[in-house]
C-alpha positions in Angstrom: 0.0 0.0 -0.2 3.0 2.2 0.7 4.5 1.6 -2.4 1.2 2.3 -4.4 1.2 5.7 -2.2 5.0 6.7 -3.6 5.0 5.6 -6.9 1.1 7.4 -7.2 3.0 11.0 -5.9 6.0 10.1 -7.9 3.7 9.8 -11.2 1.9 13.0 -10.3 5.0 15.1 -9.4 6.1 14.1 -12.9 3.3 15.0 -14.6 3.1 18.7 -12.6 7.1 19.0 -12.9 6.4 20.6 -16.5 3.7 22.7 -15.5 5.6 23.8 -12.8 8.9 24.6 -14.7 6.8 26.4 -17.5 5.3 28.7 -14.6 9.0 29.2 -13.0 10.8 29.9 -16.5 7.8 32.8 -17.7 9.4 36.0 -18.4 8.8 38.7 -16.4 6.9 41.7 -18.1 8.2 45.2 -18.5 6.2 47.5 -19.8 7.6 50.8 -21.5 5.4 53.5 -22.6 5.9 56.1 -25.3 4.8 59.0 -27.7 7.4 58.5 -30.5 6.0 59.2 -34.1 5.7 56.4 -36.0 9.1 55.9 -37.3 11.1 56.9 -34.1 8.6 54.6 -32.5 10.0 51.5 -34.8 13.5 52.4 -33.9 12.3 51.9 -30.0 10.7 48.3 -31.0 13.8 47.3 -32.4 16.0 48.2 -29.3 13.7 46.4 -27.2 13.5 43.3 -29.8 17.2 42.7 -29.3 17.3 43.4 -25.8 14.5 40.6 -25.5 16.3 38.0 -28.0 19.6 38.4 -25.6 17.8 37.1 -22.6 15.0 35.0 -21.4 14.4 36.6 -17.7 11.9 39.6 -18.9 10.1 40.3 -21.7 9.7 44.0 -22.5 6.7 45.3 -24.3 6.3 48.7 -25.8 2.9 50.2 -25.7 1.5 54.1 -26.2 1.1 56.1 -23.0 -2.4 58.0 -22.8 -3.4 60.5 -20.9 -4.0 59.3 -17.6 -2.7 56.6 -17.4 -0.6 55.3 -14.1 3.1 55.4 -15.3 4.6 52.1 -16.5 7.9 50.3 -15.3 9.9 52.5 -18.1 8.3 55.6 -19.4 10.3 57.5 -22.2 9.6 61.4 -21.8 10.3 63.7 -25.0 12.2 66.8 -24.7 9.0 68.6 -24.0 7.2 66.7 -21.6 10.1 67.1 -19.0 9.4 69.6 -17.2 6.2 67.8 -16.0 7.5 64.8 -15.1 10.1 66.8 -13.0 7.1 68.5 -11.2 5.6 65.1 -10.6 8.6 63.4 -9.5 6.9 61.1 -6.7 5.3 59.4 -9.2 8.8 57.8 -10.1 11.5 56.1 -8.5 14.8 57.6 -8.8 17.5 55.7 -11.3 20.0 55.8 -9.1 18.4 53.7 -6.3 17.2 51.5 -9.0 20.2 50.7 -10.3 22.1 50.4 -6.8 18.8 47.8 -5.5 19.4 45.7 -8.6 22.6 45.8 -7.6 23.6 46.8 -11.6 27.1 49.0 -12.3 25.9 52.6 -12.7 27.1 56.0 -11.7 25.5 59.0 -13.6 28.7 60.9 -12.7 30.4 59.8 -15.7 27.8 61.5 -18.0 28.9 64.5 -18.8 27.2 67.7 -17.2 25.5 69.1 -19.9 23.9 65.7 -20.7 22.3 65.5 -17.2 20.9 68.8 -16.9 17.5 68.7 -15.1 17.8 65.0 -14.6 20.0 64.1 -11.4 21.0 66.4 -7.4 24.2 68.1 -7.2 25.9 64.6 -6.0 25.5 63.6 -9.7 22.6 61.2 -8.9 20.1 60.8 -11.6 16.7 60.2 -11.4 16.0 59.7 -14.9 18.4 58.5 -18.1 19.1 61.1 -20.4 18.7 59.4 -24.0 18.2 60.0 -27.6 20.2 64.1 -26.9 21.4 66.0 -29.6 22.1 70.0 -30.0 20.9 72.6 -32.7 23.4 72.9 -35.5 23.5 74.5 -39.4 22.7 72.7 -42.0 23.8 73.7 -45.3 22.6 72.4 -49.1 25.9 72.4 -50.8 24.6 72.4 -54.3 22.5 75.1 -53.5 25.4 76.9 -52.4 27.4 76.4 -55.6 24.5 77.1 -58.0 24.3 80.9 -55.6 28.1 81.1 -56.2 28.6 80.6 -52.3 31.6 78.1 -51.0 30.3 75.2 -49.5 33.3 74.5 -47.5 32.6 77.9 -45.6 29.3 78.1 -44.1 27.9 80.7 -42.6 29.6 81.6 -38.8 27.2 84.3 -37.5 23.8 85.3 -38.7 25.1 88.6 -40.4 26.9 86.0 -43.2 24.0 83.7 -42.6 22.0 86.7 -44.2 24.3 87.2 -47.1 24.5 83.5 -47.8 20.1 84.0 -47.8 20.2 87.0 -50.2 22.6 84.8 -52.6 20.7 82.1 -52.6 17.5 84.3 -53.2 19.1 85.7 -56.3 20.0 82.5 -57.5 16.2 81.1 -57.5 15.7 79.5 -54.3 12.1 79.9 -53.0 13.5 78.7 -49.4 17.0 79.7 -48.6 16.6 79.0 -44.6 14.0 77.2 -42.3 14.2 75.8 -39.3 12.1 73.3 -36.9 11.6 73.4 -33.3 11.8 77.5 -32.9 11.0 77.5 -29.1 14.0 75.1 -28.9 16.4 76.9 -31.7 15.3 80.7 -31.3 14.7 81.0 -27.8 16.7 78.0 -25.5 19.5 77.9 -27.9 19.6 81.2 -29.0 19.8 82.8 -25.3 22.2 80.2 -24.4 24.4 80.4 -27.8 24.9 84.2 -27.2 24.7 84.6 -23.4 21.3 85.8 -22.5 18.8 84.2 -20.2 15.4 83.0 -20.5 14.3 83.2 -16.7 15.6 85.5 -13.8 17.6 83.9 -10.6 14.1 83.6 -9.1 12.6 81.4 -12.2 10.7 83.9 -13.6 10.6 83.7 -17.4 12.6 87.0 -18.8 13.4 86.1 -22.5 12.5 89.4 -23.8 15.6 91.1 -23.7 17.8 92.8 -26.5 19.3 89.8 -27.9 16.2 87.6 -28.4 13.9 90.7 -29.8 16.6 91.7 -32.0 17.0 88.2 -33.6 13.5 87.6 -33.5 13.2 91.3 -35.9 15.9 90.1 -37.9 13.8 86.4 -38.8 10.8 88.7 -39.9 12.3 91.0 -41.9 14.0 87.7 -43.5 10.3 86.7 -43.8 9.2 89.5 -45.7 12.6 89.4 -47.5 11.5 86.0 -48.7 14.8 84.7 -47.3 13.1 82.2 -44.2 10.3 80.2 -44.8 8.3 78.8 -41.7 6.6 75.4 -42.1 6.0 74.8 -38.6 6.7 74.1 -34.9 8.1 70.5 -35.4 10.3 68.5 -38.0 8.5 69.4 -40.7 11.4 71.9 -41.9 13.8 68.9 -41.7 11.3 67.4 -44.5 11.5 69.6 -46.7 15.4 70.8 -46.7 16.0 66.6 -47.1 13.7 66.7 -50.3 16.4 69.4 -51.6 13.9 72.0 -51.2 15.7 74.6 -48.8 19.7 76.7 -48.8 20.3 76.4 -45.0 18.2 74.8 -42.5 18.6 75.2 -38.0 17.8 71.6 -36.7 19.2 68.9 -34.2 22.1 67.8 -34.8 20.6 64.0 -34.9 19.1 64.4 -38.1 22.8 64.6 -39.8 23.2 60.8 -40.5 19.8 61.1 -41.6 20.3 63.4 -44.2 23.5 61.6 -44.8 21.7 58.4 -45.5 19.3 60.2 -47.7 21.8 61.1 -50.0 19.5 63.3 -52.0 21.2 66.6 -50.9 24.4 67.0 -50.5 24.6 68.1 -46.6 27.5 70.4 -44.7 27.0 70.7 -41.5 28.2 73.4 -39.2 27.8 75.2 -35.7 24.8 77.2 -34.9 25.3 80.9 -36.3 25.8 83.7 -32.9 25.1 87.2 -33.1 29.0 88.3 -33.1 28.1 91.9 -31.9 27.2 90.5 -29.0 30.0 90.7 -26.9 31.2 87.2 -25.3 29.7 85.1 -28.1 29.6 82.4 -29.1 29.1 80.5 -25.6 27.1 77.2 -25.4 24.5 75.4 -26.4 22.3 72.9 -24.7 21.6 69.1 -24.9 18.4 68.5 -25.0 16.6 65.2 -26.1 14.5 62.0 -24.7 15.0 60.8 -20.9 13.8 57.2 -19.4 11.9 57.3 -16.3 10.9 54.5 -13.9 7.7 54.5 -12.5 7.4 53.8 -8.9 5.5 51.2 -6.7 6.6 48.1 -9.0 7.6 45.1 -7.6 11.4 44.3 -6.8 11.8 41.7 -9.8 10.9 43.8 -12.0 13.3 46.6 -10.8 15.8 44.1 -11.8 14.3 44.0 -15.0 14.6 47.8 -15.6 17.8 48.0 -14.2 18.9 45.2 -16.3 17.4 47.2 -19.9 19.3 50.3 -18.5 22.3 48.7 -18.4 22.0 47.2 -21.8 21.4 50.7 -22.9 24.6 52.1 -22.1 26.9 49.7 -23.7 29.4 50.9 -25.8 28.1 48.8 -28.9 25.0 50.3 -28.3 25.9 53.8 -28.3 27.7 53.6 -31.3 24.8 52.4 -32.9 22.7 54.9 -31.4 24.8 57.7 -33.0 25.4 55.8 -36.6 21.6 55.7 -36.9 19.9 58.1 -34.6 22.8 60.7 -34.9 22.4 60.8 -31.1 24.8 62.2 -28.8 27.1 59.2 -26.7 26.2 59.3 -23.2 29.9 58.5 -21.6 33.2 59.1 -22.2 33.6 55.6 -23.6 30.9 55.4 -26.1 31.9 58.6 -27.3 35.5 56.8 -27.8 34.2 53.8 -29.2 32.0 56.2 -31.7 34.8 58.0 -32.6 37.1 55.1 -33.7 34.3 52.5 -35.6 32.5 55.0 -37.4 33.8 57.0 -40.6 35.0 60.5 -40.3 31.7 61.4 -42.6 29.6 59.9 -40.2 30.8 61.5 -37.0 31.1 65.3 -38.6 27.7 66.3 -37.1 28.4 64.7 -33.6 31.8 66.2 -33.7 30.3 70.0 -34.6 27.8 69.4 -31.3 30.4 68.6 -29.1 32.0 71.5 -29.7 29.3 74.1 -29.1 28.3 71.8 -25.9 32.3 72.5 -24.4 31.8 76.3 -25.0 31.9 78.5 -21.5 28.6 79.9 -20.3 26.4 78.3 -17.2 24.3 75.4 -18.0 20.5 76.3 -17.9 17.9 74.4 -16.5 15.1 76.4 -16.9 14.1 76.2 -20.7 10.7 76.9 -22.4 10.9 73.9 -24.9 10.8 71.7 -22.3 7.5 73.5 -20.7 4.3 72.1 -23.2 2.2 75.1 -22.2 4.8 77.8 -22.6 6.1 76.4 -25.2 3.0 76.8 -27.2 2.9 80.4 -26.2 6.2 80.7 -27.1 5.8 79.7 -30.6 2.4 81.4 -31.2 3.9 84.7 -30.8 6.9 84.0 -32.4 4.9 82.8 -35.1 2.8 86.3 -35.0 5.9 88.3 -35.5 7.8 86.5 -38.1 4.2 87.0 -39.9 4.5 90.6 -39.4 1.0 90.9 -37.1 3.3 91.6 -34.1 6.1 93.7 -33.9 9.2 91.7 -32.4 9.5 93.1 -28.7 5.7 92.9 -28.2 5.6 89.9 -28.9 8.3 88.6 -27.3 6.6 90.8 -24.6 3.2 89.0 -24.7 5.1 85.4 -24.6 7.1 86.0 -21.3 3.7 87.8 -19.7 1.2 85.0 -21.0 4.6 82.4 -19.9 4.8 83.6 -16.1 0.8 83.7 -15.8 1.0 79.6 -16.6 4.4 79.0 -15.9 3.3 77.7 -12.2 0.9 75.6 -12.4 3.0 74.0 -15.6 6.0 73.3 -13.0 3.5 72.2 -10.1 1.2 69.7 -12.3 1.1 66.3 -12.7 2.3 64.5 -15.5 -0.3 61.4 -15.7 -3.7 62.5 -14.6 
């Protein structure tokens, strides 16, 4: 009887064992939310697929973020959303704590200071991981420059030189001598930093209606009237126009260079963002901006281990090189930068070199950026559009932008990001 019981138990265990092992082997699911467009979303999917294929303990799933959703395990935040997420830090777990508790090697201080502005404390501890960073630069259509009698190997360094180039491009038949993407980011945040002007007071009040900003906005209004400047929209619409060969010059993200080089429809030159040489102490330093990766609070310890594993994966030098080659983004660590310089063709890192030189210039790193605060950004771009269309003088437009922006700023900085 006892033998029968033992055999029965053994048979039952043998039958149950595969099921139990299957349960034990089931990967831990981790959600990564985003609001990227279709093309960038597909790139993210490929990165996640590679991580999933390399190990079997965790399964990352990419989901689109919807208003009202609670934070997921991982949340990819765009430049425009960053200030809102900072205002709701209690809904997220600091990245450095996640990495420490998971015992994954990680030191946020190894990232250059300009890459972690607004994402960490004074000790270098990171709340979130900066990813997909870039800075604005000037692109030129070399064929258009030759047609206009301009030397494509000597792109404009100053806005005064850019105006002369735009004049010659126009005379040669160009219907779009100059255009820009991301107007608030390029023409307020970075225009100010590059030319030594502030966008806010020491007490955090918006203050980007000074002489430098007004002069620059008025200059572009004059260019618009003269058909030197064509405005296509608030995001990256101008990138596509330039890539199609329609425009002679473009100011946009340094990360665009790899896409333009890959497309090969336009022979593209890349140069530093122009500066105003009649402003003392210029040029100074542009700003590194882009997406950041945030970790939702209240998750399980085993899930946080998977999150930490994915972050370590993202920081691998080989993957950082690929981000630079395919996406044109700035490598996050010195090791990754060295790897990019050694593994990529010099033509492929031309945009990267220009971007790094701009970021190494003198000047204080600015934490408050109007392009990172969505309600303020919308107001700023409305007023810039009014100035460039000639319906408001530049001074009035920027005065209005500062006044309206300061009204919504406190609520924008305190607002809950997902509720």
